[in-house]
VMD Tcl script that draws the C-alpha trace (Angstrom):
set ca {
  {36.07 37.36 36.10}
  {35.24 33.96 34.56}
  {33.13 31.69 36.72}
  {35.37 28.66 36.13}
  {38.25 27.29 34.03}
  {37.91 27.54 30.21}
  {34.60 29.35 30.66}
  {34.58 30.84 27.18}
  {35.07 27.41 25.56}
  {32.14 25.94 27.50}
  {29.60 28.74 27.91}
  {27.82 28.42 24.55}
  {26.90 24.74 24.80}
  {26.03 24.96 28.51}
  {23.60 27.83 27.95}
  {22.08 25.98 24.98}
  {21.29 23.00 27.23}
  {19.97 25.24 30.03}
  {17.66 27.00 27.59}
  {15.87 23.68 27.02}
  {14.95 23.65 30.69}
  {14.04 27.35 30.89}
  {17.10 28.22 32.99}
  {18.60 31.62 32.17}
  {22.13 31.32 33.57}
  {24.66 29.00 35.18}
  {24.38 30.97 38.43}
  {20.61 30.41 38.46}
  {21.27 26.66 38.66}
  {22.78 27.08 42.12}
  {19.84 29.21 43.23}
  {17.42 26.48 42.06}
  {19.27 23.86 44.13}
  {19.66 26.05 47.21}
  {15.95 26.82 47.11}
  {15.41 23.06 47.47}
  {17.69 22.96 50.51}
  {21.00 21.61 49.16}
  {24.14 22.93 47.45}
  {25.85 20.65 44.89}
  {28.80 23.06 44.77}
  {29.60 22.24 48.41}
  {28.87 18.52 48.04}
  {31.39 18.17 45.20}
  {33.98 20.27 47.04}
  {33.65 17.92 50.01}
  {34.30 14.79 47.94}
  {37.50 15.88 46.19}
  {38.70 19.14 47.80}
  {41.33 19.66 45.06}
  {38.75 19.58 42.23}
  {38.47 22.57 39.88}
  {35.76 25.21 40.00}
  {34.27 23.87 36.77}
  {33.58 20.51 38.47}
  {31.52 22.19 41.18}
  {29.52 24.16 38.63}
  {29.05 21.17 36.31}
  {27.33 19.20 39.07}
  {25.32 22.26 40.04}
  {24.08 22.54 36.46}
  {23.31 18.81 36.40}
  {21.30 18.94 39.62}
  {19.29 21.95 38.39}
  {18.48 20.04 35.19}
  {17.33 17.05 37.28}
  {15.00 19.28 39.31}
  {13.62 20.98 36.20}
  {13.05 17.60 34.52}
  {10.90 16.53 37.46}
  {12.83 13.32 38.11}
  {11.20 10.85 40.49}
  {14.21 8.96 41.85}
  {17.92 9.23 42.58}
  {18.67 6.92 39.63}
  {16.80 9.25 37.26}
  {18.56 12.23 38.86}
  {21.97 10.66 38.14}
  {21.14 10.31 34.43}
  {20.00 13.96 34.34}
  {23.20 15.05 36.09}
  {25.04 13.34 33.21}
  {23.38 15.81 30.82}
  {24.85 18.66 32.84}
  {28.32 17.08 32.85}
  {28.13 16.48 29.10}
  {27.34 20.16 28.49}
  {30.72 21.01 30.06}
  {32.65 18.87 27.53}
  {34.71 21.05 25.21}
  {33.62 20.46 21.56}
  {35.96 18.16 19.66}
  {37.72 16.92 22.80}
  {38.26 13.30 23.80}
  {35.58 13.67 26.50}
  {33.12 15.09 23.98}
  {33.85 12.33 21.48}
  {33.32 9.59 24.07}
  {30.26 11.26 25.64}
  {31.96 10.89 29.01}
  {29.55 13.23 30.82}
  {26.57 11.06 29.89}
  {28.66 8.00 30.79}
  {29.23 9.25 34.32}
  {25.52 9.94 34.69}
  {24.59 6.45 33.51}
  {27.17 4.83 35.79}
  {25.71 6.71 38.76}
  {22.23 5.60 37.68}
  {23.39 1.98 37.63}
  {24.79 2.22 41.15}
  {21.49 3.55 42.45}
  {19.41 0.80 40.85}
  {18.55 -2.31 42.86}
  {19.87 -4.70 40.17}
  {23.47 -3.69 40.94}
  {24.80 -5.62 43.94}
  {28.49 -4.83 44.18}
  {30.64 -2.04 42.75}
  {34.43 -2.31 42.68}
  {37.10 0.34 42.38}
  {39.52 -1.96 40.59}
  {43.08 -1.08 41.61}
  {41.34 1.49 43.69}
  {43.41 1.23 46.81}
  {46.43 2.60 44.97}
  {44.66 5.93 44.65}
  {43.28 8.16 47.38}
  {40.80 9.39 44.78}
  {39.24 5.91 44.78}
  {38.80 6.23 48.52}
  {37.15 9.62 48.00}
  {34.79 8.05 45.47}
  {34.06 5.06 47.71}
  {33.28 7.32 50.66}
  {30.89 9.38 48.52}
  {29.03 6.22 47.51}
  {29.05 4.46 50.89}
  {27.70 7.48 52.70}
  {24.93 8.27 50.21}
  {23.78 5.46 47.90}
  {22.12 3.30 50.53}
  {19.93 6.16 51.72}
  {17.75 5.59 48.67}
  {18.28 1.90 47.94}
  {16.19 -0.86 49.52}
  {19.01 -3.39 49.24}
  {22.38 -1.91 50.26}
  {25.00 -1.54 47.53}
  {28.27 -3.19 48.49}
  {31.42 -1.21 47.59}
  {34.90 -2.71 47.46}
  {38.42 -1.59 46.61}
  {40.57 -4.24 44.93}
  {44.18 -3.61 44.03}
  {47.72 -4.94 43.95}
  {49.52 -5.39 47.28}
  {48.20 -6.28 50.72}
  {50.18 -3.64 52.63}
  {48.79 -0.87 50.42}
  {45.24 -2.13 50.95}
  {45.64 -2.16 54.71}
  {47.10 1.34 54.79}
  {44.24 2.81 52.70}
  {41.68 0.94 54.83}
  {43.20 2.23 58.05}
  {43.44 5.84 56.89}
  {39.86 5.93 55.56}
  {38.08 3.76 58.13}
  {37.36 0.92 55.68}
  {37.43 -2.81 56.44}
  {40.68 -4.47 55.43}
  {40.30 -8.07 54.24}
  {43.41 -10.17 53.73}
  {43.06 -13.12 51.38}
  {45.19 -16.13 50.54}
  {45.07 -17.68 47.08}
  {45.18 -21.45 46.61}
  {46.59 -21.79 43.11}
  {45.90 -25.54 43.01}
  {42.16 -25.27 43.60}
  {41.69 -21.74 42.23}
  {39.96 -20.70 45.45}
  {40.66 -17.59 47.50}
  {40.29 -17.76 51.29}
  {39.78 -14.93 53.74}
  {42.45 -15.14 56.46}
  {42.13 -11.80 58.27}
  {39.54 -9.03 58.58}
  {39.70 -5.76 60.46}
  {37.27 -2.83 60.40}
  {39.00 0.51 61.01}
  {35.80 2.36 61.99}
  {32.29 1.68 63.24}
  {30.29 3.70 60.74}
  {29.26 3.49 57.09}
  {32.87 3.60 55.93}
  {33.49 0.23 57.57}
  {31.09 -1.31 55.07}
  {33.65 -0.65 52.29}
  {35.82 -3.76 51.95}
  {39.41 -3.12 50.92}
  {41.38 -6.01 49.36}
  {44.99 -6.44 48.32}
  {45.99 -9.08 45.77}
  {49.39 -10.57 44.98}
  {48.63 -10.97 41.29}
  {45.97 -11.01 38.58}
  {44.74 -14.51 39.45}
  {43.99 -13.49 43.03}
  {42.48 -10.21 41.86}
  {40.00 -12.06 39.63}
  {39.17 -14.49 42.46}
  {38.42 -11.54 44.76}
  {36.00 -10.17 42.13}
  {34.18 -13.53 42.14}
  {34.23 -13.69 45.95}
  {32.34 -10.38 46.14}
  {30.18 -11.07 43.04}
  {31.17 -7.73 41.48}
  {28.80 -6.72 38.68}
  {30.06 -3.18 37.98}
  {33.62 -1.88 38.27}
  {35.84 1.02 37.26}
  {39.55 0.57 36.60}
  {42.13 3.11 37.60}
  {45.19 3.97 35.54}
  {47.44 4.83 38.43}
  {50.21 2.50 39.46}
  {49.85 -0.91 37.85}
  {47.53 -0.62 34.84}
  {49.31 -3.19 32.68}
  {50.16 -5.55 35.54}
  {46.86 -5.61 37.36}
  {43.68 -3.62 36.79}
  {43.14 -3.98 33.04}
  {44.12 -7.69 32.98}
  {41.83 -8.37 35.95}
  {38.86 -6.59 34.34}
  {39.39 -8.32 31.00}
  {39.85 -11.79 32.49}
  {36.92 -11.41 34.89}
  {34.69 -10.19 32.05}
  {35.54 -13.25 29.95}
  {34.76 -15.57 32.87}
  {31.50 -13.77 33.73}
  {30.28 -13.99 30.13}
  {31.14 -17.71 30.03}
  {29.14 -18.18 33.25}
  {26.15 -16.29 31.83}
  {26.44 -13.51 34.43}
  {26.39 -9.77 33.87}
  {29.37 -7.50 34.40}
  {29.64 -3.85 33.34}
  {33.23 -2.73 33.03}
  {34.18 0.96 33.03}
  {37.71 1.95 32.03}
  {38.97 5.14 33.59}
  {42.02 6.84 32.22}
  {43.86 7.01 28.93}
  {42.69 9.43 26.30}
  {45.88 11.16 25.26}
  {48.11 8.16 25.11}
  {49.94 9.96 27.89}
  {50.13 6.99 30.21}
  {53.04 4.73 29.24}
  {53.14 6.31 25.78}
  {54.57 9.83 26.00}
  {55.53 10.09 22.33}
  {51.84 10.07 21.38}
  {50.80 12.77 23.79}
  {49.34 15.30 21.37}
  {47.25 12.89 19.30}
  {43.96 13.60 21.10}
  {41.03 11.39 20.04}
  {43.25 9.51 17.58}
  {45.59 8.35 20.32}
  {46.04 4.70 21.25}
  {48.36 4.83 24.24}
  {49.01 1.53 26.03}
  {46.55 1.86 28.90}
  {44.02 3.58 26.67}
  {44.18 0.58 24.33}
  {43.78 -1.91 27.18}
  {40.75 -0.02 28.42}
  {39.13 -0.19 24.99}
  {39.59 -3.96 24.97}
  {37.41 -4.76 27.99}
  {35.26 -1.74 28.73}
  {31.54 -1.20 28.23}
  {32.15 2.51 28.81}
  {35.46 4.34 28.66}
  {36.10 7.53 30.54}
  {38.85 9.97 29.69}
  {41.77 11.11 31.78}
  {43.10 10.16 35.17}
  {41.14 8.23 37.77}
  {42.48 10.69 40.33}
  {44.18 13.80 38.91}
  {41.78 16.72 38.18}
  {44.13 18.44 35.71}
  {44.38 15.36 33.51}
  {40.60 14.97 33.23}
  {40.41 18.69 32.42}
  {42.99 18.10 29.66}
  {40.58 15.58 28.13}
  {37.95 18.32 27.84}
  {35.59 17.23 30.64}
  {36.02 18.92 34.05}
  {38.75 19.17 36.66}
  {37.92 16.20 38.86}
  {39.31 12.68 39.01}
  {37.09 9.99 37.48}
  {36.92 7.97 40.71}
  {35.76 10.82 42.98}
  {33.38 11.86 40.17}
  {31.56 8.54 40.64}
  {31.06 9.44 44.31}
  {30.02 12.98 43.42}
  {27.40 11.76 40.93}
  {25.85 9.44 43.50}
  {25.98 12.01 46.32}
  {24.40 14.75 44.19}
  {21.72 12.42 42.80}
  {20.75 11.37 46.31}
  {20.62 15.03 47.39}
  {18.21 15.73 44.51}
  {16.05 12.73 45.47}
  {15.86 13.86 49.10}
  {15.04 17.43 48.04}
  {12.08 16.40 45.86}
  {10.43 14.06 48.35}
}
mol new
graphics top color blue
foreach p $ca { graphics top sphere $p radius 0.5 }
foreach p [lrange $ca 0 end-1] q [lrange $ca 1 end] { graphics top cylinder $p $q radius 0.2 }
display resetview
Protein backbone atom coordinates (compact mmCIF):
# COMPACT_ATOMS: atom_id res chain seq x y z
CA UNK A 1 0.00 0.00 0.00
CA UNK A 2 1.29 3.49 -0.87
CA UNK A 3 2.63 5.49 2.04
CA UNK A 4 0.71 8.64 1.07
CA UNK A 5 -1.36 10.28 -1.68
CA UNK A 6 0.16 10.36 -5.22
CA UNK A 7 3.15 8.40 -3.93
CA UNK A 8 4.25 7.22 -7.35
CA UNK A 9 4.32 10.80 -8.72
CA UNK A 10 6.50 11.98 -5.83
CA UNK A 11 8.76 9.07 -4.91
CA UNK A 12 11.51 9.62 -7.50
CA UNK A 13 12.33 13.22 -6.63
CA UNK A 14 11.98 12.65 -2.87
CA UNK A 15 14.46 9.76 -2.91
CA UNK A 16 16.85 11.81 -5.07
CA UNK A 17 16.90 14.54 -2.41
CA UNK A 18 17.27 12.03 0.43
CA UNK A 19 20.22 10.41 -1.32
CA UNK A 20 22.11 13.70 -0.99
CA UNK A 21 21.84 13.37 2.77
CA UNK A 22 22.62 9.64 2.90
CA UNK A 23 19.05 8.70 3.85
CA UNK A 24 17.86 5.44 2.28
CA UNK A 25 14.07 5.74 2.53
CA UNK A 26 11.18 8.00 3.48
CA UNK A 27 10.41 5.74 6.46
CA UNK A 28 13.98 6.17 7.71
CA UNK A 29 13.31 9.90 8.05
CA UNK A 30 10.79 9.24 10.81
CA UNK A 31 13.22 6.92 12.58
CA UNK A 32 15.90 9.65 12.48
CA UNK A 33 13.51 12.14 14.11
CA UNK A 34 12.16 9.71 16.69
CA UNK A 35 15.71 8.82 17.68
CA UNK A 36 16.13 12.52 18.54
CA UNK A 37 13.01 12.43 20.72
CA UNK A 38 10.31 14.00 18.53
CA UNK A 39 7.85 12.95 15.82
CA UNK A 40 7.04 15.51 13.08
CA UNK A 41 4.27 13.22 11.82
CA UNK A 42 2.37 13.75 15.09
CA UNK A 43 3.21 17.46 15.31
CA UNK A 44 1.70 18.14 11.87
CA UNK A 45 -1.35 15.99 12.61
CA UNK A 46 -1.95 18.06 15.74
CA UNK A 47 -1.90 21.37 13.87
CA UNK A 48 -4.39 20.55 11.12
CA UNK A 49 -6.06 17.21 11.96
CA UNK A 50 -7.69 17.02 8.50
CA UNK A 51 -4.36 17.26 6.64
CA UNK A 52 -3.38 14.48 4.22
CA UNK A 53 -0.85 11.74 4.93
CA UNK A 54 1.58 13.31 2.47
CA UNK A 55 1.73 16.48 4.61
CA UNK A 56 2.82 14.50 7.66
CA UNK A 57 5.50 12.69 5.68
CA UNK A 58 6.70 15.85 3.92
CA UNK A 59 7.47 17.51 7.24
CA UNK A 60 9.06 14.31 8.51
CA UNK A 61 11.36 14.29 5.48
CA UNK A 62 12.13 17.99 6.01
CA UNK A 63 13.04 17.50 9.67
CA UNK A 64 15.31 14.55 8.86
CA UNK A 65 17.09 16.70 6.26
CA UNK A 66 17.55 19.46 8.88
CA UNK A 67 19.10 16.98 11.31
CA UNK A 68 21.38 15.50 8.64
CA UNK A 69 22.48 19.00 7.55
CA UNK A 70 23.60 19.73 11.10
CA UNK A 71 21.58 22.93 11.42
CA UNK A 72 22.40 25.12 14.41
CA UNK A 73 19.13 27.00 14.93
CA UNK A 74 15.37 26.79 14.44
CA UNK A 75 15.60 29.38 11.63
CA UNK A 76 18.11 27.20 9.76
CA UNK A 77 15.91 24.16 10.44
CA UNK A 78 12.91 25.91 8.85
CA UNK A 79 14.86 26.55 5.63
CA UNK A 80 15.96 22.89 5.56
CA UNK A 81 12.36 21.76 6.11
CA UNK A 82 11.53 23.77 2.97
CA UNK A 83 13.83 21.47 1.00
CA UNK A 84 11.79 18.51 2.18
CA UNK A 85 8.50 20.20 1.26
CA UNK A 86 9.86 21.12 -2.17
CA UNK A 87 10.78 17.48 -2.85
CA UNK A 88 7.07 16.61 -2.50
CA UNK A 89 6.05 19.04 -5.29
CA UNK A 90 4.81 17.14 -8.34
CA UNK A 91 7.00 18.01 -11.38
CA UNK A 92 5.38 20.55 -13.70
CA UNK A 93 2.73 21.57 -11.16
CA UNK A 94 1.93 25.11 -10.04
CA UNK A 95 3.62 24.40 -6.69
CA UNK A 96 6.75 23.12 -8.44
CA UNK A 97 6.86 26.12 -10.77
CA UNK A 98 6.56 28.60 -7.89
CA UNK A 99 8.96 26.69 -5.61
CA UNK A 100 6.29 26.82 -2.93
CA UNK A 101 7.99 24.25 -0.69
CA UNK A 102 11.13 26.38 -0.43
CA UNK A 103 8.89 29.43 0.06
CA UNK A 104 7.23 27.90 3.10
CA UNK A 105 10.63 27.05 4.54
CA UNK A 106 11.90 30.59 4.04
CA UNK A 107 8.75 32.10 5.55
CA UNK A 108 9.19 29.91 8.63
CA UNK A 109 12.84 30.99 8.81
CA UNK A 110 11.78 34.64 8.73
CA UNK A 111 9.34 34.15 11.60
CA UNK A 112 12.05 32.59 13.74
CA UNK A 113 14.56 35.39 13.14
CA UNK A 114 14.76 38.28 15.60
CA UNK A 115 14.36 40.94 12.86
CA UNK A 116 10.69 40.00 12.37
CA UNK A 117 8.51 41.71 14.98
CA UNK A 118 4.92 41.02 13.98
CA UNK A 119 3.31 38.45 11.69
CA UNK A 120 -0.27 38.86 10.47
CA UNK A 121 -2.72 36.35 9.11
CA UNK A 122 -4.45 38.88 6.87
CA UNK A 123 -8.15 38.04 6.64
CA UNK A 124 -7.17 35.24 8.91
CA UNK A 125 -10.11 35.29 11.24
CA UNK A 126 -12.40 34.19 8.43
CA UNK A 127 -10.65 30.84 8.36
CA UNK A 128 -10.21 28.34 11.17
CA UNK A 129 -7.05 27.26 9.37
CA UNK A 130 -5.54 30.66 10.18
CA UNK A 131 -6.30 30.00 13.82
CA UNK A 132 -4.59 26.61 13.52
CA UNK A 133 -1.55 28.31 12.02
CA UNK A 134 -1.54 31.07 14.64
CA UNK A 135 -1.73 28.53 17.46
CA UNK A 136 1.19 26.58 15.99
CA UNK A 137 3.30 29.76 15.92
CA UNK A 138 2.22 31.21 19.27
CA UNK A 139 2.92 28.00 21.12
CA UNK A 140 6.32 27.33 19.56
CA UNK A 141 8.16 30.29 18.00
CA UNK A 142 8.93 32.15 21.20
CA UNK A 143 10.61 29.13 22.74
CA UNK A 144 13.64 29.88 20.60
CA UNK A 145 13.39 33.64 20.09
CA UNK A 146 14.90 36.17 22.49
CA UNK A 147 12.33 38.82 21.58
CA UNK A 148 8.79 37.37 21.36
CA UNK A 149 7.16 37.34 17.92
CA UNK A 150 3.76 39.01 17.96
CA UNK A 151 1.04 37.23 15.95
CA UNK A 152 -2.21 38.86 14.88
CA UNK A 153 -5.29 37.94 12.87
CA UNK A 154 -6.79 40.80 10.87
CA UNK A 155 -9.94 40.38 8.83
CA UNK A 156 -13.27 41.84 7.77
CA UNK A 157 -16.01 42.06 10.40
CA UNK A 158 -15.84 42.60 14.15
CA UNK A 159 -18.33 39.87 15.08
CA UNK A 160 -16.34 37.26 13.17
CA UNK A 161 -13.13 38.34 14.90
CA UNK A 162 -14.68 38.05 18.34
CA UNK A 163 -16.12 34.61 17.62
CA UNK A 164 -12.76 33.24 16.40
CA UNK A 165 -10.98 34.82 19.39
CA UNK A 166 -13.44 33.31 21.84
CA UNK A 167 -13.33 29.82 20.33
CA UNK A 168 -9.51 29.73 20.17
CA UNK A 169 -8.62 31.59 23.37
CA UNK A 170 -7.15 34.61 21.54
CA UNK A 171 -7.43 38.26 22.59
CA UNK A 172 -10.19 40.12 20.78
CA UNK A 173 -9.43 43.79 20.11
CA UNK A 174 -12.21 46.03 18.85
CA UNK A 175 -11.12 49.17 17.02
CA UNK A 176 -12.87 52.31 15.84
CA UNK A 177 -11.65 54.15 12.75
CA UNK A 178 -11.58 57.95 12.63
CA UNK A 179 -11.83 58.65 8.91
CA UNK A 180 -11.11 62.37 9.39
CA UNK A 181 -7.75 61.91 11.09
CA UNK A 182 -6.89 58.50 9.61
CA UNK A 183 -6.27 57.12 13.09
CA UNK A 184 -7.59 53.87 14.52
CA UNK A 185 -8.43 53.70 18.24
CA UNK A 186 -8.74 50.65 20.44
CA UNK A 187 -12.13 50.71 22.20
CA UNK A 188 -12.41 47.22 23.70
CA UNK A 189 -10.07 44.34 24.54
CA UNK A 190 -10.83 40.92 25.96
CA UNK A 191 -8.52 37.93 26.39
CA UNK A 192 -10.37 34.62 26.11
CA UNK A 193 -7.66 32.57 27.86
CA UNK A 194 -4.71 33.02 30.20
CA UNK A 195 -2.04 31.15 28.27
CA UNK A 196 0.08 31.65 25.16
CA UNK A 197 -2.98 31.76 22.93
CA UNK A 198 -4.06 35.00 24.60
CA UNK A 199 -0.99 36.66 23.13
CA UNK A 200 -2.55 36.34 19.64
CA UNK A 201 -4.49 39.54 18.94
CA UNK A 202 -7.58 39.13 16.78
CA UNK A 203 -8.94 42.21 14.97
CA UNK A 204 -12.03 42.85 12.89
CA UNK A 205 -12.17 45.74 10.42
CA UNK A 206 -15.14 47.41 8.76
CA UNK A 207 -13.26 48.11 5.54
CA UNK A 208 -9.88 48.29 3.81
CA UNK A 209 -8.96 51.65 5.35
CA UNK A 210 -9.38 50.30 8.86
CA UNK A 211 -7.60 47.09 7.93
CA UNK A 212 -4.54 49.03 6.77
CA UNK A 213 -4.62 51.17 9.93
CA UNK A 214 -4.65 48.01 12.06
CA UNK A 215 -1.54 46.79 10.20
CA UNK A 216 0.21 50.07 11.10
CA UNK A 217 -1.03 49.89 14.69
CA UNK A 218 0.68 46.52 15.15
CA UNK A 219 3.71 47.40 12.96
CA UNK A 220 3.24 44.25 10.86
CA UNK A 221 6.36 43.41 8.86
CA UNK A 222 5.37 39.98 7.47
CA UNK A 223 1.89 38.79 6.51
CA UNK A 224 0.08 36.07 4.59
CA UNK A 225 -3.23 36.71 2.85
CA UNK A 226 -6.02 34.18 2.75
CA UNK A 227 -8.28 33.61 -0.23
CA UNK A 228 -11.32 32.58 1.72
CA UNK A 229 -14.27 34.91 2.04
CA UNK A 230 -13.40 38.44 0.96
CA UNK A 231 -10.26 38.33 -1.19
CA UNK A 232 -11.25 41.13 -3.55
CA UNK A 233 -12.94 43.27 -0.88
CA UNK A 234 -10.37 43.05 1.87
CA UNK A 235 -7.19 41.00 2.14
CA UNK A 236 -5.49 41.67 -1.21
CA UNK A 237 -6.39 45.41 -1.22
CA UNK A 238 -5.14 45.74 2.37
CA UNK A 239 -1.83 44.00 1.60
CA UNK A 240 -1.27 46.04 -1.55
CA UNK A 241 -2.15 49.38 0.04
CA UNK A 242 -0.13 48.69 3.18
CA UNK A 243 2.87 47.65 1.08
CA UNK A 244 2.74 50.91 -0.88
CA UNK A 245 2.58 52.93 2.34
CA UNK A 246 5.40 50.95 4.00
CA UNK A 247 7.68 51.44 1.00
CA UNK A 248 6.93 55.18 0.99
CA UNK A 249 7.82 55.30 4.70
CA UNK A 250 11.09 53.43 4.11
CA UNK A 251 9.98 50.45 6.22
CA UNK A 252 10.18 46.77 5.35
CA UNK A 253 7.17 44.57 4.71
CA UNK A 254 7.23 41.04 3.28
CA UNK A 255 3.91 40.07 1.76
CA UNK A 256 2.99 36.44 1.12
CA UNK A 257 -0.06 35.67 -1.03
CA UNK A 258 -1.77 32.40 -0.24
CA UNK A 259 -4.24 30.93 -2.65
CA UNK A 260 -4.96 31.12 -6.35
CA UNK A 261 -3.04 28.89 -8.70
CA UNK A 262 -5.75 27.37 -10.84
CA UNK A 263 -7.81 30.45 -11.39
CA UNK A 264 -10.43 28.48 -9.50
CA UNK A 265 -11.31 31.24 -7.09
CA UNK A 266 -13.76 33.68 -8.71
CA UNK A 267 -12.78 32.42 -12.15
CA UNK A 268 -14.23 28.94 -12.72
CA UNK A 269 -13.99 29.04 -16.52
CA UNK A 270 -10.19 29.02 -16.27
CA UNK A 271 -9.98 26.08 -13.91
CA UNK A 272 -7.84 23.72 -15.98
CA UNK A 273 -5.19 26.22 -17.06
CA UNK A 274 -2.64 25.24 -14.40
CA UNK A 275 0.49 27.43 -14.28
CA UNK A 276 -0.83 29.60 -17.12
CA UNK A 277 -3.91 30.60 -15.15
CA UNK A 278 -4.61 34.16 -14.07
CA UNK A 279 -7.75 33.86 -11.98
CA UNK A 280 -8.90 37.00 -10.19
CA UNK A 281 -7.48 36.35 -6.73
CA UNK A 282 -4.38 34.73 -8.22
CA UNK A 283 -3.78 37.93 -10.19
CA UNK A 284 -4.27 40.15 -7.14
CA UNK A 285 -1.80 38.05 -5.20
CA UNK A 286 0.81 38.46 -7.92
CA UNK A 287 0.41 42.24 -7.72
CA UNK A 288 1.54 42.69 -4.11
CA UNK A 289 3.33 39.54 -3.03
CA UNK A 290 7.01 38.91 -2.40
CA UNK A 291 6.22 35.19 -2.39
CA UNK A 292 3.12 33.50 -3.73
CA UNK A 293 1.90 30.18 -2.45
CA UNK A 294 -0.46 27.92 -4.34
CA UNK A 295 -3.89 26.71 -3.39
CA UNK A 296 -6.21 27.41 -0.50
CA UNK A 297 -5.16 29.04 2.74
CA UNK A 298 -7.25 26.41 4.51
CA UNK A 299 -8.44 23.50 2.34
CA UNK A 300 -5.95 20.57 2.13
CA UNK A 301 -7.42 19.16 -1.10
CA UNK A 302 -6.94 22.42 -2.97
CA UNK A 303 -3.26 22.70 -2.02
CA UNK A 304 -2.85 19.06 -3.07
CA UNK A 305 -4.43 19.99 -6.43
CA UNK A 306 -1.64 22.53 -6.88
CA UNK A 307 0.93 19.75 -6.60
CA UNK A 308 2.29 20.50 -3.11
CA UNK A 309 0.81 18.53 -0.18
CA UNK A 310 -2.61 18.15 1.41
CA UNK A 311 -2.49 20.89 4.03
CA UNK A 312 -3.84 24.43 4.06
CA UNK A 313 -1.23 27.17 3.56
CA UNK A 314 -2.08 28.88 6.86
CA UNK A 315 -1.71 25.81 9.10
CA UNK A 316 1.43 24.94 7.09
CA UNK A 317 3.03 28.13 8.42
CA UNK A 318 2.35 26.90 11.96
CA UNK A 319 3.60 23.41 11.11
CA UNK A 320 6.87 24.75 9.69
CA UNK A 321 7.55 26.79 12.82
CA UNK A 322 6.53 23.99 15.20
CA UNK A 323 8.68 21.39 13.42
CA UNK A 324 11.67 23.74 13.16
CA UNK A 325 11.50 24.44 16.89
CA UNK A 326 11.26 20.70 17.60
CA UNK A 327 14.45 20.17 15.56
CA UNK A 328 16.22 22.99 17.43
CA UNK A 329 15.25 21.54 20.81
CA UNK A 330 16.34 18.05 19.73
CA UNK A 331 19.84 19.16 18.69
CA UNK A 332 20.64 21.22 21.78
